[in-house]
Each structure stands twice: as C-alpha cells, then as structure tokens.
N, CA and C atoms as an extended XYZ file, in Angstrom:
357
Properties=species:S:1:pos:R:3:atomname:S:1:resname:S:1:resid:I:1 pbc="F F F"
N        53.423      -76.486       49.763 N   UNK     1
C        53.316      -76.853       48.365 CA  UNK     1
C        51.926      -77.421       48.117 C   UNK     1
N        51.336      -76.975       47.033 N   UNK     2
C        50.031      -77.500       46.663 CA  UNK     2
C        49.895      -77.525       45.148 C   UNK     2
N        49.115      -78.456       44.676 N   UNK     3
C        48.842      -78.549       43.240 CA  UNK     3
C        47.792      -77.497       42.904 C   UNK     3
N        48.025      -76.782       41.811 N   UNK     4
C        47.068      -75.775       41.347 CA  UNK     4
C        46.421      -76.313       40.083 C   UNK     4
N        45.120      -76.519       40.138 N   UNK     5
C        44.364      -77.025       38.999 CA  UNK     5
C        43.828      -75.829       38.210 C   UNK     5
N        44.394      -75.589       37.035 N   UNK     6
C        44.015      -74.407       36.252 CA  UNK     6
C        42.549      -74.422       35.856 C   UNK     6
N        42.032      -75.580       35.431 N   UNK     7
C        40.622      -75.654       35.036 CA  UNK     7
C        39.720      -75.254       36.203 C   UNK     7
N        40.035      -75.768       37.382 N   UNK     8
C        39.258      -75.428       38.574 CA  UNK     8
C        39.348      -73.934       38.876 C   UNK     8
N        40.542      -73.385       38.821 N   UNK     9
C        40.736      -71.962       39.141 CA  UNK     9
C        40.018      -71.066       38.137 C   UNK     9
N        40.091      -71.401       36.837 N   UNK    10
C        39.384      -70.594       35.838 CA  UNK    10
C        37.872      -70.648       36.061 C   UNK    10
N        37.377      -71.721       36.662 N   UNK    11
C        35.945      -71.850       36.936 CA  UNK    11
C        35.464      -70.989       38.094 C   UNK    11
N        36.383      -70.367       38.827 N   UNK    12
C        36.017      -69.571       39.996 CA  UNK    12
C        35.662      -68.117       39.688 C   UNK    12
N        35.879      -67.681       38.440 N   UNK    13
C        35.574      -66.284       38.113 CA  UNK    13
C        35.135      -66.162       36.660 C   UNK    13
N        34.434      -65.064       36.371 N   UNK    14
C        33.921      -64.831       35.019 CA  UNK    14
C        34.254      -63.456       34.468 C   UNK    14
N        34.805      -62.563       35.290 N   UNK    15
C        35.057      -61.202       34.823 CA  UNK    15
C        36.276      -61.165       33.894 C   UNK    15
N        36.176      -60.300       32.899 N   UNK    16
C        37.237      -60.145       31.910 CA  UNK    16
C        38.214      -59.047       32.316 C   UNK    16
N        39.467      -59.211       31.900 N   UNK    17
C        40.540      -58.230       32.077 CA  UNK    17
C        40.821      -57.932       33.552 C   UNK    17
N        40.547      -58.881       34.422 N   UNK    18
C        40.770      -58.696       35.849 CA  UNK    18
C        41.548      -59.898       36.403 C   UNK    18
N        42.872      -59.907       36.220 N   UNK    19
C        43.691      -61.056       36.623 CA  UNK    19
C        43.556      -61.402       38.102 C   UNK    19
N        43.657      -62.703       38.381 N   UNK    20
C        43.584      -63.232       39.742 CA  UNK    20
C        44.907      -63.931       40.059 C   UNK    20
N        45.440      -63.680       41.234 N   UNK    21
C        46.702      -64.286       41.654 CA  UNK    21
C        46.449      -65.729       42.090 C   UNK    21
N        47.245      -66.670       41.534 N   UNK    22
C        47.134      -68.072       41.939 CA  UNK    22
C        48.413      -68.573       42.595 C   UNK    22
N        49.477      -67.783       42.543 N   UNK    23
C        50.726      -68.196       43.167 CA  UNK    23
C        51.795      -67.133       43.046 C   UNK    23
N        52.891      -67.356       43.745 N   UNK    24
C        54.023      -66.432       43.723 CA  UNK    24
C        55.312      -67.221       43.739 C   UNK    24
N        56.331      -66.705       43.079 N   UNK    25
C        57.660      -67.279       43.171 CA  UNK    25
C        58.701      -66.238       42.823 C   UNK    25
N        59.721      -66.139       43.649 N   UNK    26
C        60.865      -65.260       43.393 CA  UNK    26
C        60.471      -63.835       43.006 C   UNK    26
N        59.518      -63.251       43.719 N   UNK    27
C        59.106      -61.878       43.453 CA  UNK    27
C        58.159      -61.722       42.273 C   UNK    27
N        57.758      -62.841       41.680 N   UNK    28
C        56.817      -62.825       40.553 CA  UNK    28
C        55.464      -63.333       41.038 C   UNK    28
N        54.400      -62.771       40.472 N   UNK    29
C        53.066      -63.301       40.719 CA  UNK    29
C        52.623      -64.058       39.477 C   UNK    29
N        51.988      -65.188       39.712 N   UNK    30
C        51.383      -65.953       38.628 CA  UNK    30
C        49.904      -65.649       38.691 C   UNK    30
N        49.361      -65.150       37.579 N   UNK    31
C        47.970      -64.724       37.552 CA  UNK    31
C        47.234      -65.449       36.439 C   UNK    31
N        45.951      -65.658       36.645 N   UNK    32
C        45.070      -66.176       35.611 CA  UNK    32
C        44.106      -65.072       35.237 C   UNK    32
N        43.786      -65.004       33.944 N   UNK    33
C        42.853      -63.984       33.472 CA  UNK    33
C        42.005      -64.543       32.345 C   UNK    33
N        40.768      -64.090       32.315 N   UNK    34
C        39.888      -64.308       31.175 CA  UNK    34
C        39.805      -62.966       30.462 C   UNK    34
N        39.977      -62.993       29.154 N   UNK    35
C        39.922      -61.743       28.399 CA  UNK    35
C        39.034      -61.916       27.179 C   UNK    35
N        38.376      -60.838       26.810 N   UNK    36
C        37.543      -60.817       25.613 CA  UNK    36
C        37.344      -59.366       25.226 C   UNK    36
N        37.462      -59.077       23.927 N   UNK    37
C        37.362      -57.711       23.443 CA  UNK    37
C        38.734      -57.063       23.396 C   UNK    37
N        38.748      -55.744       23.452 N   UNK    38
C        40.007      -54.999       23.358 CA  UNK    38
C        40.384      -54.418       24.708 C   UNK    38
N        41.671      -54.487       25.005 N   UNK    39
C        42.212      -53.836       26.185 CA  UNK    39
C        42.655      -52.439       25.753 C   UNK    39
N        43.537      -51.813       26.473 N   UNK    40
C        43.985      -50.460       26.138 CA  UNK    40
C        45.484      -50.472       25.838 C   UNK    40
N        45.923      -49.453       25.108 N   UNK    41
C        47.351      -49.268       24.880 CA  UNK    41
C        48.004      -48.913       26.210 C   UNK    41
N        49.090      -49.607       26.529 N   UNK    42
C        49.821      -49.321       27.763 CA  UNK    42
C        51.208      -49.945       27.684 C   UNK    42
N        52.052      -49.588       28.616 N   UNK    43
C        53.346      -50.257       28.759 CA  UNK    43
C        53.667      -50.363       30.236 C   UNK    43
N        54.724      -51.081       30.516 N   UNK    44
C        55.217      -51.217       31.885 CA  UNK    44
C        56.675      -50.786       31.840 C   UNK    44
N        56.944      -49.598       32.340 N   UNK    45
C        58.246      -48.961       32.196 CA  UNK    45
C        59.402      -49.802       32.749 C   UNK    45
N        59.160      -50.522       33.840 N   UNK    46
C        60.257      -51.229       34.507 CA  UNK    46
C        60.095      -52.744       34.570 C   UNK    46
N        59.007      -53.296       34.007 N   UNK    47
C        58.745      -54.717       34.154 CA  UNK    47
C        58.476      -55.407       32.823 C   UNK    47
N        59.067      -56.592       32.651 N   UNK    48
C        58.699      -57.468       31.550 CA  UNK    48
C        57.385      -58.153       31.934 C   UNK    48
N        56.682      -58.675       30.923 N   UNK    49
C        55.383      -59.303       31.162 CA  UNK    49
C        55.277      -60.543       30.270 C   UNK    49
N        54.905      -61.681       30.849 N   UNK    50
C        54.758      -62.910       30.086 CA  UNK    50
C        53.285      -63.264       29.961 C   UNK    50
N        52.840      -63.482       28.717 N   UNK    51
C        51.483      -63.934       28.419 CA  UNK    51
C        51.576      -65.376       27.919 C   UNK    51
N        50.930      -66.313       28.608 N   UNK    52
C        50.839      -67.696       28.161 CA  UNK    52
C        49.374      -67.990       27.866 C   UNK    52
N        49.067      -68.369       26.624 N   UNK    53
C        47.685      -68.638       26.226 CA  UNK    53
C        47.340      -70.085       26.584 C   UNK    53
N        46.461      -70.241       27.562 N   UNK    54
C        46.006      -71.559       27.987 CA  UNK    54
C        44.939      -72.064       27.023 C   UNK    54
N        44.043      -71.162       26.608 N   UNK    55
C        42.968      -71.528       25.685 CA  UNK    55
C        42.615      -70.324       24.829 C   UNK    55
N        42.439      -70.548       23.527 N   UNK    56
C        42.029      -69.489       22.618 CA  UNK    56
C        43.186      -68.899       21.838 C   UNK    56
N        42.957      -67.699       21.307 N   UNK    57
C        43.971      -66.991       20.531 CA  UNK    57
C        43.976      -65.528       20.948 C   UNK    57
N        45.137      -65.036       21.353 N   UNK    58
C        45.298      -63.642       21.762 CA  UNK    58
C        46.071      -62.899       20.682 C   UNK    58
N        45.569      -61.760       20.313 N   UNK    59
C        46.289      -60.865       19.396 CA  UNK    59
C        46.861      -59.732       20.239 C   UNK    59
N        48.114      -59.396       19.998 N   UNK    60
C        48.702      -58.238       20.668 CA  UNK    60
C        49.214      -57.287       19.602 C   UNK    60
N        48.707      -56.073       19.653 N   UNK    61
C        49.180      -55.023       18.755 CA  UNK    61
C        50.346      -54.306       19.421 C   UNK    61
N        51.384      -54.108       18.649 N   UNK    62
C        52.513      -53.275       19.037 CA  UNK    62
C        52.508      -52.104       18.072 C   UNK    62
N        53.253      -51.081       18.334 N   UNK    63
C        53.248      -49.914       17.449 CA  UNK    63
C        53.805      -50.239       16.061 C   UNK    63
N        54.640      -51.291       15.964 N   UNK    64
C        55.265      -51.606       14.675 CA  UNK    64
C        54.814      -52.932       14.068 C   UNK    64
N        53.990      -53.709       14.791 N   UNK    65
C        53.519      -54.992       14.262 CA  UNK    65
C        52.402      -55.532       15.128 C   UNK    65
N        51.764      -56.592       14.647 N   UNK    66
C        50.730      -57.306       15.390 CA  UNK    66
C        51.102      -58.777       15.387 C   UNK    66
N        50.939      -59.440       16.544 N   UNK    67
C        51.235      -60.866       16.624 CA  UNK    67
C        50.024      -61.608       17.180 C   UNK    67
N        49.866      -62.852       16.746 N   UNK    68
C        48.843      -63.737       17.273 CA  UNK    68
C        49.528      -64.815       18.091 C   UNK    68
N        49.051      -65.017       19.321 N   UNK    69
C        49.584      -66.043       20.208 CA  UNK    69
C        48.474      -67.080       20.371 C   UNK    69
N        48.779      -68.312       19.972 N   UNK    70
C        47.790      -69.378       19.976 CA  UNK    70
C        47.896      -70.219       21.241 C   UNK    70
N        46.875      -71.045       21.435 N   UNK    71
C        46.821      -71.952       22.570 CA  UNK    71
C        48.130      -72.725       22.712 C   UNK    71
N        48.689      -72.711       23.916 N   UNK    72
C        49.941      -73.405       24.173 CA  UNK    72
C        51.180      -72.585       23.859 C   UNK    72
N        50.999      -71.348       23.392 N   UNK    73
C        52.126      -70.465       23.077 CA  UNK    73
C        52.210      -69.341       24.099 C   UNK    73
N        53.378      -68.708       24.149 N   UNK    74
C        53.550      -67.567       25.049 CA  UNK    74
C        54.421      -66.518       24.378 C   UNK    74
N        54.351      -65.319       24.941 N   UNK    75
C        55.181      -64.216       24.469 CA  UNK    75
C        55.622      -63.412       25.691 C   UNK    75
N        56.837      -62.922       25.639 N   UNK    76
C        57.342      -62.041       26.688 CA  UNK    76
C        57.418      -60.636       26.096 C   UNK    76
N        56.671      -59.714       26.690 N   UNK    77
C        56.695      -58.320       26.256 CA  UNK    77
C        57.727      -57.598       27.123 C   UNK    77
N        58.801      -57.104       26.504 N   UNK    78
C        59.852      -56.439       27.293 CA  UNK    78
C        59.357      -55.137       27.922 C   UNK    78
N        59.987      -54.785       29.032 N   UNK    79
C        59.633      -53.537       29.715 CA  UNK    79
C        59.737      -52.367       28.740 C   UNK    79
N        58.816      -51.429       28.892 N   UNK    80
C        58.820      -50.222       28.083 CA  UNK    80
C        58.195      -50.356       26.709 C   UNK    80
N        57.763      -51.557       26.311 N   UNK    81
C        57.170      -51.755       24.980 CA  UNK    81
C        55.661      -51.573       25.077 C   UNK    81
N        55.150      -50.606       24.345 N   UNK    82
C        53.721      -50.326       24.347 CA  UNK    82
C        52.986      -51.437       23.602 C   UNK    82
N        51.865      -51.892       24.179 N   UNK    83
C        51.121      -52.991       23.582 CA  UNK    83
C        49.631      -52.878       23.909 C   UNK    83
N        48.836      -53.571       23.082 N   UNK    84
C        47.381      -53.572       23.256 CA  UNK    84
C        46.869      -54.984       22.970 C   UNK    84
N        46.506      -55.740       24.015 N   UNK    85
C        45.947      -57.078       23.816 CA  UNK    85
C        44.511      -57.022       23.292 C   UNK    85
N        44.183      -57.982       22.426 N   UNK    86
C        42.843      -58.083       21.844 CA  UNK    86
C        42.458      -59.559       21.787 C   UNK    86
N        41.211      -59.862       22.184 N   UNK    87
C        40.699      -61.229       22.112 CA  UNK    87
C        39.342      -61.194       21.433 C   UNK    87
N        39.268      -61.708       20.215 N   UNK    88
C        37.991      -61.712       19.497 CA  UNK    88
C        36.987      -62.637       20.171 C   UNK    88
N        37.461      -63.755       20.723 N   UNK    89
C        36.662      -64.692       21.502 CA  UNK    89
C        37.314      -64.789       22.874 C   UNK    89
N        36.633      -65.407       23.815 N   UNK    90
C        37.207      -65.546       25.152 CA  UNK    90
C        38.552      -66.277       25.093 C   UNK    90
N        39.530      -65.729       25.805 N   UNK    91
C        40.861      -66.317       25.914 CA  UNK    91
C        41.176      -66.510       27.393 C   UNK    91
N        41.772      -67.651       27.709 N   UNK    92
C        42.230      -67.925       29.068 CA  UNK    92
C        43.741      -67.756       29.079 C   UNK    92
N        44.228      -66.896       29.972 N   UNK    93
C        45.646      -66.550       30.038 CA  UNK    93
C        46.252      -66.878       31.387 C   UNK    93
N        47.536      -67.211       31.347 N   UNK    94
C        48.356      -67.243       32.547 CA  UNK    94
C        49.400      -66.158       32.354 C   UNK    94
N        49.570      -65.320       33.368 N   UNK    95
C        50.510      -64.213       33.315 CA  UNK    95
C        51.581      -64.394       34.377 C   UNK    95
N        52.821      -64.093       34.029 N   UNK    96
C        53.918      -64.051       34.994 CA  UNK    96
C        54.409      -62.617       35.022 C   UNK    96
N        54.304      -61.977       36.179 N   UNK    97
C        54.643      -60.567       36.288 CA  UNK    97
C        55.259      -60.274       37.651 C   UNK    97
N        56.118      -59.255       37.728 N   UNK    98
C        56.612      -58.839       39.044 CA  UNK    98
C        55.438      -58.442       39.946 C   UNK    98
N        55.587      -58.708       41.228 N   UNK    99
C        54.505      -58.456       42.181 CA  UNK    99
C        54.075      -56.988       42.223 C   UNK    99
N        54.957      -56.067       41.889 N   UNK   100
C        54.623      -54.637       41.992 CA  UNK   100
C        54.108      -54.037       40.688 C   UNK   100
N        53.845      -54.855       39.676 N   UNK   101
C        53.438      -54.315       38.370 CA  UNK   101
C        52.061      -53.648       38.470 C   UNK   101
N        51.900      -52.549       37.746 N   UNK   102
C        50.603      -51.874       37.662 CA  UNK   102
C        49.868      -52.445       36.445 C   UNK   102
N        48.622      -52.772       36.618 N   UNK   103
C        47.812      -53.444       35.600 CA  UNK   103
C        47.875      -52.757       34.239 C   UNK   103
N        47.717      -51.462       34.211 N   UNK   104
C        47.739      -50.719       32.943 CA  UNK   104
C        48.891      -49.718       32.903 C   UNK   104
N        49.987      -50.051       33.572 N   UNK   105
C        51.134      -49.145       33.599 CA  UNK   105
C        50.736      -47.827       34.232 C   UNK   105
N        51.132      -46.725       33.600 N   UNK   106
C        50.800      -45.395       34.112 CA  UNK   106
C        49.474      -44.872       33.584 C   UNK   106
N        48.778      -45.668       32.766 N   UNK   107
C        47.498      -45.271       32.200 CA  UNK   107
C        46.383      -45.623       33.181 C   UNK   107
N        45.537      -44.664       33.486 N   UNK   108
C        44.361      -44.907       34.326 CA  UNK   108
C        43.157      -45.050       33.407 C   UNK   108
N        42.381      -46.105       33.599 N   UNK   109
C        41.264      -46.404       32.716 CA  UNK   109
C        40.223      -47.180       33.510 C   UNK   109
N        39.006      -47.262       33.017 N   UNK   110
C        37.960      -48.007       33.716 CA  UNK   110
C        38.308      -49.497       33.857 C   UNK   110
N        39.190      -50.018       33.006 N   UNK   111
C        39.620      -51.412       33.098 CA  UNK   111
C        40.766      -51.625       34.092 C   UNK   111
N        41.357      -50.544       34.588 N   UNK   112
C        42.494      -50.658       35.498 CA  UNK   112
C        42.086      -51.371       36.792 C   UNK   112
N        42.869      -52.373       37.165 N   UNK   113
C        42.680      -53.088       38.429 CA  UNK   113
C        43.729      -52.558       39.399 C   UNK   113
N        43.280      -52.028       40.519 N   UNK   114
C        44.211      -51.481       41.517 CA  UNK   114
C        44.721      -52.567       42.459 C   UNK   114
N        43.864      -53.518       42.800 N   UNK   115
C        44.256      -54.593       43.726 CA  UNK   115
C        43.778      -55.916       43.145 C   UNK   115
N        44.726      -56.831       42.947 N   UNK   116
C        44.404      -58.127       42.358 CA  UNK   116
C        43.787      -59.060       43.393 C   UNK   116
N        42.735      -59.761       43.001 N   UNK   117
C        42.156      -60.767       43.872 CA  UNK   117
C        43.002      -62.033       43.847 C   UNK   117
N        42.820      -62.863       44.851 N   UNK   118
C        43.522      -64.154       44.948 CA  UNK   118
C        42.493      -65.282       44.872 C   UNK   118
N        42.859      -66.301       44.141 N   UNK   119
C        41.982      -67.483       44.080 CA  UNK   119
C        42.799      -68.730       44.348 C   UNK   119
C-alpha cells in the first residue's frame, strides 16, 4: 500500500492523450491523462469507461448530445457508446478502465496508444 500524490504524478509527464497507469484494483487500471484539443470518435464494445476531471473542463460529444464535465465531476460512458472527448484548454483526468481496454477501441489512429506507461 502506498499513497499516490496526484499533483506529483501529473508533474511527471507532459504528453497529451497518452494515459499513464498509476494503480490497479479488481481488474481495473487507474490512469492519469493530460488532454488538450480534440480526440477521435471511438467506442469500447465491451468496456465501460469512467472519466473523472481533476482539473479543467472536458467536453464529450456523443452522437445524440454533448456534455461538459467540470472539475470535480465524473461521467461513466457505457460500453458500446460512441464518444469524442474535447478539451479547449488543458484538462487533467483520472480514468478507471478495465486492464484490457484498447485506447481508441477498434479505431487505429496516430493518437492510439498500444502500451500504457506506468508512473
């Protein structure tokens, strides 16, 4: 058991849209990410995905609506729901996802991360 200092961990990297693993529990990985700009449309056929906004404001477009998630808020995107995250300014995120989740689902893109780093 160890204390994880989020501020310290966020200070260890600067790349956007490239989540870093900071812990695991019950088959889930806890990841931190810095995001800015637009991501790509994608879904995760078999996995739910939790976005917790540590700092900033994240917009997520869905095919039928758009939502804004503010600092201290979170949203769970159900499996199979297509979504596109957007950050007008830098956003710090904590993600809870199954360990086997693919970063961009079945979509291959230059932003796709094949292997997550650990911090």
